[in-house]
N, C-alpha and C positions, 0 to 999 in steps of 0.2 A: 504494500500500500504506500502510495506517495505521501510525503510530508506535506503539511498545509502551508503553502507559500503565502497565503493571505495573513496567517497568524505570524509567520516569520517577518514579513514586511512590516506589519503593524508594530511588532516588538522592536524592530530596527528603528522605526520613527520615534518610538518612545525613548529608546536609548539615546538617540541623537539629541532629542529635546532635553533630556535630563542632563546631558553633558555639554550643552550649548553648542551642539554641532549641527550639521545639515546632511541629510541623505542626498548623495550626488549620483547614485547609480543603483540599479536593481536588475538582476538577471536571473531568470528562471532556468532550470536545467534544460538543456537542449543538446541533442547529439553533437559531439561526443561527450560533453560535460555531464557529470553525474551529481552536480550540486547547485544550490541556489547561492547567489552572491549579492550581498548588500554592502555598498560602499558609503562610509560616513566620513565627512571632513570635520575635524575638530581643530580649530586654530589653523595651523599650516600642515597638520598631519592628516593623512588619509589612512583609514583603517577599514579592512574588509572583514565581514562576518560571513563565514561559509556554513551552509547547512547541507548535509548529505541528502540526496533525493529520496531515499527510502528508509533511512535510519535517523533517529533523533540525535545525531552527532553534529556538534558545531565546533568551529575553531575560529580564532581571531588571527588575522594575518595582514601583512603588508604584501599586497598583490601586484606583481609586475605583469605577469601573464600566466597562462595555464601551466607553463613549465617552470616558472619561478615564483613560488609561493613561500614567503618567509613568515613562519608562524610566530605569534606573539602571545604573551600572557599579560592581560590587563585585568587586574583583580576586580576593579569596579565594574567592568563590562561582564566579566565572568559571573559575578554575583547577580547581575540582571538576567543572564541567560539560564543560569542553573535551575530555576524552578520549572523550566520548560523543556530543557534539553540536557543531554550528557555533554559536558564541555570537555573537549580533548585538549590537553595542555601541551605547550611547546615541547617539553622534554619527551613526552610520549610520541608526538608527531615526528620529531626529528630523530627518534631512535631507529637504528637499522632494522629493516623488515626481516623477520625470521620466518621463512616459509614453513618451518616445522611447528610453529606455534600460532595458529590462527583458526578462524571459523569461516573461511571463505567457501563459497559454492564452487562446484566443478568449473563453471564458466569463468569465475573469477580466478581460479587456479590456473586455467589455460592462459588467461590474460596476463597474470603475474609472470608466468614462464616466458611469455612473448615479450612483454614490456620491461621486465627485470627492474622493478622499482627498488630504490635504495632505502627508502624510509617508510614508516607506517603512514605518514602523511600522503606520500605518493600513491599508496594503495587505496586509502580512504577517499581522498579528493583527487579524482583523476579525469583525464580526457581521452581515455582509451577508446578506440573504435573497433 
């Protein structure tokens, strides 16, 4: 079942308002991306919140492009997201992916073997086709 993009977007606008920022972008998952992305500008900084398309997993990142996602920990934002989602923190997302320790489906295992991701973050938030 897909995650509710409306709830995610609404929550993003609430976070932006609370921290005196502005939502400057929102993207729904579309092939080959498997996540929602909401971009918030606070002062001179742009932060992206990513939500997996099918699982309640979110991450905070500095987003350059699909292949360059730099994960961040922002305790204030994490506290806003935690009641709704499982917040995946920077240390876990940057940890090397262990193909022997996961709960991936067969399709995802085939993708993992093909794409050879380096980190957990690359497995969870990806643009594999």
